[in-house]
C-alpha positions as CSV (number, residue, x, y, z in Angstrom):
1,M,92.7,108.3,39.8
2,S,90.5,105.3,39.3
3,R,92.3,103.6,42.1
4,T,89.9,100.7,42.5
5,L,89.7,100.1,38.8
6,Q,93.4,100.1,38.4
7,S,94.1,97.8,41.4
8,G,91.5,95.4,40.1
9,L,92.9,95.2,36.6
10,C,93.8,91.6,36.9
11,A,90.3,90.8,38.2
12,L,88.8,92.0,35.0
13,V,90.8,89.5,32.9
14,M,88.6,86.4,33.0
15,C,89.6,84.8,29.7
16,L,91.1,81.3,29.1
17,A,94.0,80.7,26.8
18,P,93.6,77.6,24.5
19,T,95.1,74.4,25.8
20,V,97.1,71.8,24.0
21,P,96.4,68.2,25.1
22,G,99.4,66.2,26.3
23,Q,101.7,69.2,27.1
24,Q,102.8,69.8,30.7
25,A,104.1,73.0,32.1
26,A,107.6,73.1,33.4
27,P,108.0,73.6,37.2
28,W,108.4,77.2,38.2
29,H,110.1,78.5,41.4
30,D,109.4,81.9,43.0
31,P,112.7,83.8,43.0
32,S,111.7,86.2,45.7
33,P,113.7,85.4,49.0
34,H,110.8,84.8,51.3
35,K,109.6,82.1,53.7
36,V,106.0,81.0,53.5
37,Q,103.7,80.1,56.3
38,F,100.0,80.1,57.0
39,V,98.0,81.5,60.0
40,T,94.5,80.4,60.8
41,V,92.4,83.4,61.8
42,E,89.1,81.5,62.3
43,E,87.6,78.1,61.4
44,G,87.9,77.8,57.6
45,A,90.1,80.8,57.1
46,R,93.8,80.4,56.7
47,L,96.0,83.2,55.4
48,E,99.2,83.1,53.5
49,I,102.1,84.9,55.2
50,L,105.3,85.8,53.5
51,D,108.4,86.7,55.5
52,W,111.2,88.4,53.6
53,G,113.4,88.7,56.7
54,G,115.5,91.8,57.7
55,T,116.3,93.3,61.0
56,G,114.7,96.1,63.0
57,R,111.1,97.1,63.3
58,P,108.5,94.8,61.7
59,V,106.7,96.2,58.6
60,V,103.6,94.3,57.5
61,L,102.5,94.7,53.8
62,L,98.9,94.5,52.7
63,A,98.0,94.2,49.0
64,G,95.2,96.0,47.2
65,S,92.1,94.3,45.8
66,G,92.8,91.9,43.0
67,N,96.3,91.2,44.3
68,T,98.1,88.9,46.8
69,T,101.0,89.8,48.9
70,H,103.2,88.5,46.1
71,I,102.7,91.9,44.5
72,F,105.5,93.0,46.9
73,D,107.9,90.2,45.8
74,D,110.4,92.7,44.2
75,F,109.8,95.6,46.5
76,A,109.9,93.8,49.9
77,P,113.5,92.6,49.7
78,K,114.7,96.1,49.2
79,L,112.5,97.3,52.1
80,S,114.1,94.6,54.3
81,V,117.4,96.5,54.3
82,F,116.1,98.6,57.2
83,C,113.2,96.6,58.7
84,H,111.8,93.1,59.0
85,V,109.2,92.7,56.3
86,Y,106.1,90.5,56.3
87,G,103.2,90.3,53.9
88,I,99.6,89.0,54.3
89,T,97.4,87.7,51.5
90,R,93.8,88.4,52.6
91,R,91.1,85.8,52.6
92,G,89.6,85.0,49.2
93,F,92.8,85.6,47.3
94,G,95.7,83.5,46.1
95,A,96.9,80.7,48.4
96,S,94.8,81.9,51.3
97,T,91.5,80.1,51.8
98,H,88.4,81.4,50.0
99,P,85.6,81.1,52.6
100,D,82.0,82.2,51.8
101,S,82.0,84.9,54.4
102,G,84.1,87.4,56.3
103,Y,84.8,90.0,53.7
104,D,83.4,93.1,55.6
105,Q,86.0,95.7,56.6
106,Q,85.9,94.9,60.3
107,R,86.5,91.2,59.7
108,L,89.3,91.8,57.3
109,A,91.0,94.2,59.8
110,D,90.5,91.6,62.5
111,D,92.3,89.0,60.3
112,V,95.3,91.3,60.2
113,L,95.3,91.8,63.9
114,Q,95.2,88.1,64.5
115,V,98.2,87.6,62.3
116,L,100.1,90.3,64.2
117,D,99.2,88.3,67.4
118,A,100.2,85.0,65.9
119,L,103.6,86.3,64.8
120,K,104.1,88.1,68.1
121,L,104.9,91.4,66.3
122,V,105.5,94.3,68.7
123,A,104.8,97.9,67.5
124,P,104.8,97.1,63.8
125,V,104.2,99.5,60.9
126,V,101.3,98.4,58.7
127,A,101.6,99.5,55.1
128,G,99.0,98.9,52.5
129,H,98.1,99.5,48.9
130,S,94.8,100.7,47.4
131,M,91.8,98.9,48.9
132,S,93.8,97.8,52.0
133,G,93.4,101.4,53.2
134,E,90.1,100.0,54.6
135,E,92.0,97.6,56.9
136,L,94.7,100.1,57.7
137,T,92.1,102.7,58.9
138,T,90.1,100.2,61.0
139,L,93.3,99.0,62.6
140,G,94.5,102.5,63.3
141,D,91.0,103.6,64.7
142,E,90.7,100.6,67.0
143,H,94.3,99.5,67.8
144,S,96.7,102.5,67.6
145,D,98.2,101.1,70.8
146,R,99.4,98.1,68.9
147,L,101.0,100.0,66.1
148,A,104.0,102.2,65.5
149,G,102.8,103.8,62.3
150,I,100.7,103.4,59.1
151,V,101.7,103.8,55.5
152,Y,99.0,104.4,52.8
153,L,100.4,103.4,49.4
154,D,97.8,105.4,47.3
155,A,95.3,103.9,49.6
156,T,93.2,106.8,51.0
157,A,90.3,106.7,48.6
158,D,87.0,106.6,50.5
159,P,84.9,103.7,49.0
160,T,81.7,105.4,50.2
161,D,82.7,108.7,48.5
162,Y,83.6,107.4,45.1
163,P,83.3,109.9,42.2
164,G,82.2,107.2,39.8
165,S,78.7,107.4,41.3
166,S,78.4,111.0,40.1
167,P,76.7,111.5,36.7
168,A,78.5,114.7,36.2
169,Y,81.9,113.1,36.9
170,M,81.1,110.2,34.6
171,A,80.1,112.6,31.8
172,L,83.6,114.0,32.0
173,F,85.1,110.5,32.0
174,N,83.1,109.6,28.9
175,K,84.7,112.6,27.1
176,L,88.2,111.2,27.6
177,P,90.0,109.5,24.7
178,A,89.0,105.9,24.3
179,A,92.5,104.7,25.0
180,M,92.4,106.4,28.4
181,R,89.0,105.0,29.2
182,A,90.0,101.5,28.4
183,N,93.1,101.9,30.6
184,G,95.0,99.6,28.3
185,S,94.0,96.7,26.1
186,P,93.3,93.3,27.6
187,P,95.8,90.5,26.9
188,D,95.1,88.4,23.8
189,A,95.7,84.6,23.4
190,S,99.4,85.2,22.5
191,N,99.9,87.1,25.8
192,L,98.3,84.3,27.8
193,R,100.2,81.4,26.2
194,S,102.5,81.3,29.3
195,F,103.0,83.2,32.5
196,Q,106.2,84.6,31.1
197,A,104.3,86.0,28.2
198,F,101.6,87.4,30.5
199,H,104.3,89.0,32.7
200,D,106.0,90.5,29.6
201,F,102.6,91.9,28.5
202,K,102.1,93.5,31.9
203,V,105.5,95.1,31.9
204,R,104.9,96.6,28.4
205,Q,101.5,97.8,29.4
206,N,102.5,99.3,32.8
207,G,105.9,100.6,31.9
208,F,107.5,99.1,35.0
209,E,108.5,95.6,36.3
210,Y,105.7,93.5,37.7
211,P,106.2,90.3,39.7
212,E,105.4,87.1,37.8
213,A,104.7,85.4,41.1
214,Q,101.7,87.8,41.6
215,L,100.2,86.6,38.3
216,R,100.8,83.0,39.2
217,A,99.2,83.5,42.6
218,S,96.0,85.1,41.1
219,F,95.5,83.0,38.0
220,N,95.1,79.3,37.5
221,Q,97.5,77.5,35.2
222,N,96.2,75.3,32.4
223,P,97.8,71.9,31.8
224,D,99.8,73.2,28.9
225,G,101.3,76.1,30.9
226,S,99.0,78.8,29.6
227,V,97.2,81.3,31.8
228,G,93.8,80.1,33.1
229,R,91.0,81.9,34.9
230,Y,91.4,84.5,37.7
231,N,90.9,82.5,40.9
232,T,89.0,85.0,43.1
233,S,85.3,85.0,42.6
234,N,83.3,88.1,41.7
235,E,81.3,87.6,44.9
236,V,84.4,88.1,47.0
237,H,85.0,91.5,45.4
238,N,81.3,92.4,45.7
239,A,81.3,91.4,49.4
240,I,84.3,93.6,50.1
241,G,82.6,96.5,48.4
242,R,79.4,95.9,50.4
243,G,81.3,95.7,53.6
244,A,83.3,98.9,53.1
245,L,82.9,101.8,55.6
246,P,83.3,105.6,55.4
247,R,86.8,106.7,56.1
248,D,87.2,108.1,59.6
249,Y,90.8,108.9,60.6
250,S,90.0,110.9,63.7
251,R,90.8,108.0,66.1
252,I,94.2,107.2,64.7
253,R,96.9,108.1,67.2
254,V,100.0,107.0,65.4
255,P,102.1,108.7,62.7
256,I,100.9,108.3,59.1
257,L,102.8,108.4,55.8
258,A,100.6,108.7,52.8
259,F,101.6,108.5,49.1
260,F,99.4,109.9,46.3
261,S,99.9,108.9,42.6
262,S,99.0,110.8,39.4
263,L,95.5,112.2,39.2
264,S,95.2,110.9,35.7
265,I,93.9,107.4,35.0
266,N,96.6,107.0,32.3
267,Y,99.3,109.5,33.2
268,R,101.5,108.4,30.3
269,Y,98.9,109.2,27.6
270,Q,99.8,112.1,25.3
271,P,96.8,114.1,24.0
272,K,96.6,114.1,20.2
273,D,94.9,117.5,19.9
274,A,93.4,120.4,21.9
275,Q,90.1,118.7,22.3
276,E,91.7,115.7,24.0
277,R,93.9,118.0,26.1
278,T,90.8,119.9,27.3
279,A,88.9,116.7,28.1
280,I,91.8,115.4,30.2
281,E,92.3,118.7,32.1
282,E,88.6,118.9,32.9
283,F,88.5,115.3,34.2
284,D,91.7,115.7,36.2
285,A,90.3,118.9,37.8
286,A,87.2,117.1,38.8
287,T,89.3,114.3,40.2
288,E,91.4,116.8,42.2
289,V,88.3,118.0,44.0
290,Y,87.8,114.4,45.2
291,E,91.5,114.0,46.1
292,K,91.6,117.2,48.1
293,R,88.6,116.0,50.1
294,N,90.4,112.7,50.9
295,K,93.5,114.6,52.0
296,K,91.5,117.0,54.2
297,N,89.8,114.0,55.8
298,L,93.2,112.3,56.4
299,L,94.4,115.4,58.4
300,N,91.8,114.5,61.1
301,A,94.3,111.8,62.3
302,K,95.8,112.6,65.7
303,G,99.3,111.1,65.3
304,G,100.6,113.4,62.5
305,V,100.5,113.0,58.8
306,R,103.1,113.3,56.1
307,M,101.7,113.3,52.5
308,V,103.9,112.6,49.5
309,D,102.6,113.5,46.1
310,L,104.1,111.6,43.2
311,P,102.5,113.3,40.1
312,Q,104.1,111.0,37.6
313,A,103.5,107.8,39.5
314,D,101.2,104.9,38.7
315,H,98.6,103.7,41.2
316,Y,101.2,101.0,42.0
317,V,103.5,103.7,43.5
318,F,105.8,101.2,45.1
319,L,106.5,99.6,41.6
320,S,106.5,102.7,39.3
321,N,108.4,104.9,41.8
322,E,110.2,102.3,43.9
323,A,113.1,104.5,44.9
324,D,110.9,107.4,46.1
325,V,108.8,105.1,48.2
326,L,111.8,103.3,49.7
327,R,113.4,106.6,50.6
328,E,110.3,108.0,52.3
329,M,109.5,104.8,54.1
330,R,113.0,104.5,55.4
331,A,113.0,108.0,56.8
332,F,109.5,107.3,58.3
333,V,110.3,103.9,59.9
334,V,113.7,104.8,61.4
335,C,112.4,107.9,63.1
336,L,109.5,106.1,64.8
337,K,109.6,105.7,68.6
C-alpha cells in the first residue's frame, strides 16, 4: 500500500548535508552498461533515454514518481537477456529538461509515444512502475495498435480513487505503530556525507540493493561530494497530481501483466503486541478493499490480464523480488505475437 508515498520517498528528502570549503568530489562513473541519448519531444522538452541493449522485442521502462530511469540500472541488464531494453526519464526529472508545463497525463503519455517514434520501435512492450501506470494506461487506451503488451509494476493504483482521501481510512492509518506510519527514518547528516553513504543507507532501510545512479540522478551534489537537494520541484509533482485521470482500462486491446506488492506499507515490520497486530490487520483489510477494486477495474481490459501477487514484496517489486519479476516478464514477453 501507500504506493505514491513509497515511490516518492526520495522526493520527501529535501535536506542539505554540510559542505566543507575547498574539498572537491572525486569523479564517479555509472557502472550500468547503457548508452545515453536525448530525444526532443517538443520545444523546450528533451528526455533522457537509456539503452541497455539486448536482442529481440523492445521493452521500454518507465519509472515512478520521484525516480528517473536509472532506478532500473541493475534490473535492466538482466532483462536484456531476452529483449532489447530502453528506459525513459520523464520531463521534470533527472537529466531530462524541467519545463514549466506539460505534466498532465495526456502530455506525459504523448512524450513516451514520441520517443517510440524517434527510436523507430516496432510493437514494443511498455513496462512501468508506480505512477507511470498513468502513462501506460493512456498509451494502451489510445495506441494499442502500436504496442505488443503492457507491464504494470505495482502501477495500477487509481490516483482519483486514493484511500488517503477517506477520513475512515486515515483513522485506521493513524492507529498504526509510529514506525510504520513514518515508513522509515529520514537520512541524517552522516548518511548524506556522500552518495555512497546515502546508497548504503537506502540499502539498509529497504532491505535490497538500490542503484546509486538513481540517487545521483535525482539529487544535486555539493562541492565536497555530499548529497544536496532533490532536483525536481514540488510544483512538478503537484502538476502531475492535478493532471491525473481516472483509470479506464476498457479500451486496452493488448495483453497485460500486472504485479502487486504487499498490502502493508511496511511489510517487514513485526508487531510488538496484540494491539499493534490488530491495528495492522484492520488497516490491511481496508487497503485490500481498495486493491480489489483496482484489480476488478483492470479486468475491463480487452487483451487479457495476468495478475501476479507478491505478498512479501516491496512497492519496488523489480528490486525486492527481482527474480520473480524477471521470470514472469520473460514468460510474458516471449509469448507475445
